[in-house]
N, C-alpha and C positions, 0 to 999 in steps of 0.2 A: 194592372202588374207585373205585367212582361218586362215590362221596363226597367220600372223598380228594381226587379230581380236584377235584369240585367246592371243599371248602375254601381247597384250595390258591389256583386259582383267582380265589375271593371276596378270598383275604387279599390279593394282589396288588394285586387293585382298590379295594380298599379305600385299603394304601399308597399307593399311584399316583394317589388321588382326593383324599387329602390334601396330596403334592406337586406336583400342578398347584393349586394353590389359587391364588397366586400367578401363575402364568400363563394361567389364567382371567382375574383380572381385569384383566391387562394387554392378554389380549385385550377381555374386555368398555369397556376407555376407548376404545377404534378402533368397535365394532362392539356394546355393548351385552351384558347380560348373555345373555342367552335365546342368540343366536347363540357367545357365548361358551362357554356351558353344552354345545350343541349339536353347536360343533367339537372339543371337547375328548375328550368321552364317545364320537362315531362315527369321529371319525380313532385315538382311541388309545385310553381305557380300554374302551371295547368287543371292540375287535380283540384287544388284550393279555390281556382276560381269556378268551377264544376261543384265544387263543393257547397263553396257559397250561393250560387244561383240555385242551387237546391233547398238549400235550406229557406233561404230567403221567398223561396218560390211557396213554399210550403206554408211557412207563418202566414204567408200574406194574401193568400188565397184559400177560401175554402169550399169544401168538397160538395156540391148542391147535389141534395138527393134526388133522384128522377121524379117526377110529377106523377100522381095515377092517371092507368087510362084510362079511360071508360068500358074500352074494347079492347078485349085482344087478336090481333092483327092477324090473318092467315101467314104461316111461313112455309118455305121450304125449306130442310138440311140437307145438305149434300156431305156425306159419309165416302171419303177413298177410302179404298180399301186393299192392301196387299200381306200377305197373310198373318191374318195377324186370329189365328182362332182362342188365342189366351186371353181377348179382351173385349173384342166385338161385341161380343153377347152383352157383359156389364155395359156396355157405351148403349145399345140398341136399347135395354131396358131403362136407362137415367130417362133417354128422351122419351119412352112409353111412360115415366112414372112423370112426366116434368106436372104445375100445376099453372092450367094457360086453358083459357077458354076458347083459342082460336084454332083452328084448325093447324097440326104440323103435318104437311108433307114429309114424308125423308125418301129420299132416294141416296140409294150404297151403290156405288162402283165401286163393282173389282175389278180392279187390275191386275188380274192375270193370275190369281195368287196358286199357291202349287202348293199347300196345305187343306184344312179344312174347314174354313173361310167362306165357301161360298154357301155347302150345306149347311153350316150354321145358321149364315142368316137365311137363306129359302124355307128353315125350321121357327124362325120366330116369329110368333104371332104377336101380332101388336094392333092396339088400339087405333093407331094411325098410321094415316095414308103411305105406306110402303112399296117402291117398284126399285128392282135392281135391274143395275144395267152389267149386262160379263164384256169383257175385252181383252185382246193381251197385253202382256206387261210394259205398258208404254212411258209409264210414268206419271206423279200423283197430280203436274199440272193437265198433262191430257186427260186424264179421269174426269178432275174438279170440272172441265171446260165440258166433257161431254156428260156429263150432270149440268150445268146449267142451261146448255142448250132447253132441258125438258120443263124450265122452272115458269113457272108461267103466276109467282106472286111478288107480292112491290117487292120484299125481303126476302135474300135468302141467306141463310145461318150455313157457314165452314165448320163441321167439327171432325175428327181427329179417329181415328178406328178406335186407338187407346184412351179417349179422352169422355171423363165419367161426367155427366153435369150435375150438380146438385138442383134441389127439384124449382127452384127458384129463379134458374139459369136462362132460359129462353126469356120469362116474362122480363127478370130487370134487366137485360141486356134493349127488348124491345123498347123498356121505357126509356133507356140514353137515350136508343136512336132516335127515334119520334119525336123527345121534348130537344131538343141538342139545337144546334144552331143549324136553322135552315138550309147551308150548306154543307154541313157532314154528313159524307153517304155511307161512313167505314164508321163501325165501332169494334173496338176493341172488346176480349170478356177477361177475365181476371183470373187464371190457372195458380192452382201451385201443385207440389210436388203431393204426389197417391201413395209410393211405397213406400213410405218414408224409412218406414220400421225396420226394412229389411238389415239395412244396413248400411256402415257410416258414412261412405260418400253418396247415398241418397239423403242421411239424413244433412250434411253440404250440402244439397240441392234445398234442399226445404227451406231454407234461410236460401239462400237465392232468391228461387223463388219470391219468398216473401217480402224480402226487405232489396234485396237490388232491383231484377227485374217488374216486381209491383213498384217499389217505388220511382222507377225512369218512367211510367208507363203514364202512376196520375199526377205525374208532374208537366208531362208532356199533356195529359187530355187537359189539365186545364185550359191549357192554349191550342186546345181544339187542333194537339196538330204529335197524335199517337205515330210514330214513325213507323212501327211494325205491327202491323193489323192481324197477327200467327194466323197460321191455317186449323190450327189445333182446336178456336175456338173464335170467331168473330162474325159479324153481321155485314150484310153492306144491300146496299137498293142494286135489285138487280137490271134497272136499265144501263144505270150508268156501269155498271161492268161488266153488260153487255155493248156497252159502247165501246169502249176501250181494248175490246176483243178478250177481258177475260185473264187468267192467268196465264203467265209466259213458262214454257220449258227453261228452266235453270237449278239452279242449286236453293236458290235460297228468293223460291215463288213466291211466300206474303211479302219480304220484305220490298224487294223489286214491286209488285204489284202494289198495297202503300204509295211508292213513292210516288210512282206511274198518277197514282189518285191527285197526290197534293200538287203533281207538277200540272198536272190540268186545270189548278183552281180550286180541289175540291177538298174541303178539309175533314177530320177523321178522330177517332174519340175514345174509350175509356170506359169500362162500365165497371166499378169497380168491388160492385155488388154483386154482379152475375159470375158467379165462379162457378171452372170446372176444374177437376184433379184428374191428372197425367198421369203418364209411368214416365219417370224419368230415370238414367243409365245408371247402371246397379254397378260399375267396377269406370278409374281412371280411364282406362284406353278410353271406352265408349264413349263417356263424357268427353274424353278431349276430342274424339271425332267427331261429335255433336258440334263442338265449338268451333270445327276447324269450319265446320260445313256456313256456321251461320256467320261467322267472320269473313268465309269466302260470297257468303251471299249479300254483306255490305258492303261491297267492294264489287259489286257484280250491280248492285242497286245504283251506284255513283259512275260505273260505266252506261249503262243502259239509261238511265233517266238525267238528263241535261239542269241538272239543281239550279247551276245560277245562272244557265243561259234560258230558264222559263222566264217567261214573265209575268203568268199565270201565279208563281208559287206565292205563296204567303209570307211575310218578313219575317215571321214566328217561325215557320213552318225551316223553314230557309237558315236561320241563323241554328237552332238546333240539329240539323242535317249537319251544317257546317263545321259543327263542335264534335260527326264522328272523324272529321278527316283527322285528328287528334292522335285515333285510338290506337294506331299501328305504330307512331312516336312513341306512344305512355309506353305500350305494350315491349319495346324494344330498350327501354330507358329503365326500364325495372325489371325486364329478365336479368341483363348485362350491368351494371351499373349500382343497383342498390345489392344486386346479394356483394359486390363488392364491402358498398361500403360500410354494411354490417360485419365485413371480416373486419377492417381498419377497428371499428367502432370495439370491438374485442379486445381489438391492443392500444386501446385507449385516444386514437387517433379519430375523431367524427369531422374528418376531411367531404365526404360523398352524406354525410346524414345532418345535414345542417338545424339551427333552429326554424328553420319555415317549413321546412318537410317534417318535424318532429309536430306542427301546430297541423299539421294534417289529417292526424290517426286524431287528434280528442275532436278533430270537425267531425272528422267522420264517424268517430260513435255516437258521436248528438245524432247526424244527419238521422242514423242510426234506430236510435231515440224518436224522433220525432214521425217517421217515418210507421214504425214498429208503433205507436201512440194514434196515427191517424187510421190506419189498419184495422185495430182492436172495435175502436168506435165503428168504422161502416159496416164491419162484419157481425157486430152481437147484434144487430137486425134481422140478419136471416140465420141465430143461431151456430155461428162455427167459429172456431176457440182453436189454437192453436195446442197442441200440450203433448209433441210427441219430437220438441225442438230442445238440447242443452247445449250447455252454455261451454262445455268441450268444442263441440261443433261448433259453435258460434265462435269463438276465439279462432278456431283451426281457419275459418271462412273468411273473418276480420285481414289474418295475420299471413296464412299463407297460400290459400283457395288460388284467389292471382297469382301465385310462383308456378304452381303446378298446370296450371291452361293456358298461360303466358306463350310457353312455344307450340300451341297447337297453335293458337287466334293467330301470330306472328305467318306458323304458314299455309294457314288459310285467307289471308293477305297476298301472301307475297304467289302462291299457287293461282288465284284470281289474276294479278296484276303483269304475272306472265304466261297466262292460259295454259295453265297445265293442265293434264283430263282430267275429264271433270269425277269424280264417284257419289252417289248417294250413298 
């Protein structure tokens, strides 16, 4: 189905390119051919290719529910903690309340917290085995690797200190991990925003997590090529994790880890019904800083992992990684040329907002509909419904949300490309 989706997307790309020739010539008359080709390619053609590929993937692939496991295997959960006094208790309680027959060993690594996190952890009473590691503040990667050294179960689960797990989360993520392709060594859990009701910025991210992030992971999971098994909630084969040296000390440690696994010839997956809820930023500035960090992490992954030189990397994973190369160019085109195009359109000049670019909008909305429908069908089995999202926040998410985040993403790309000082 990957090849079929790719062929459909390529055919649409070629047809759109031919239709756009006159549009390119018109733009070139004012801005020159370099900018004309750049604008049309990254405002319309490449996003259109991505949307068509995604739509075809959702239409041609069915989400396969994980098979029933005879026995829940013993697992270890690693929780790195730094100044998390407001949320760590909820996280620990969500693990304590898991519906799971196997043993859940919990290792909490306090990374030099300066608040009351450590005292709260020590006072927590758990039915599961709970081990606490205290260290100075050396960063998340060090904390995770410190805990990994003590893991003796076949599978290890990473959970952020602000991630609240649904009571079937561990059972469902283990079902997916154990019933997937034998070469799958990491499975990402499904995350949604927890603090949706707090303000409008959080409501925007509710749509982002339930449509954008969920949709991308679902599609990549069809091809055993999930590009980010996020540290907030994912499971890994312990032996393979130790084999590659665990997490690297960098801004995007989970992105780099996932790409490292893929470059070694392993596969990764996504458990859409293994749900966790995470706290999202409640201000645009904090959200922007988060997305800057994510963008920088993607460039780190390209720099640290030899994507195109790896002989072990699966062709599907390689092509999906390749699409990420276009993100900085798309963001740059949207930031500078699309606002100018909208201004011209107000004066009845559609020079930069052509017919092909307008087609991207209904295609994107149709993609949102497909993701929404598929997600609701998957989650109805674990009785999760989304009733806190508004139409207003959806419209803002679709049409304006990217403009607010693009400058931060571009800052992240360029910061890593030019090796500027890293800030966590």
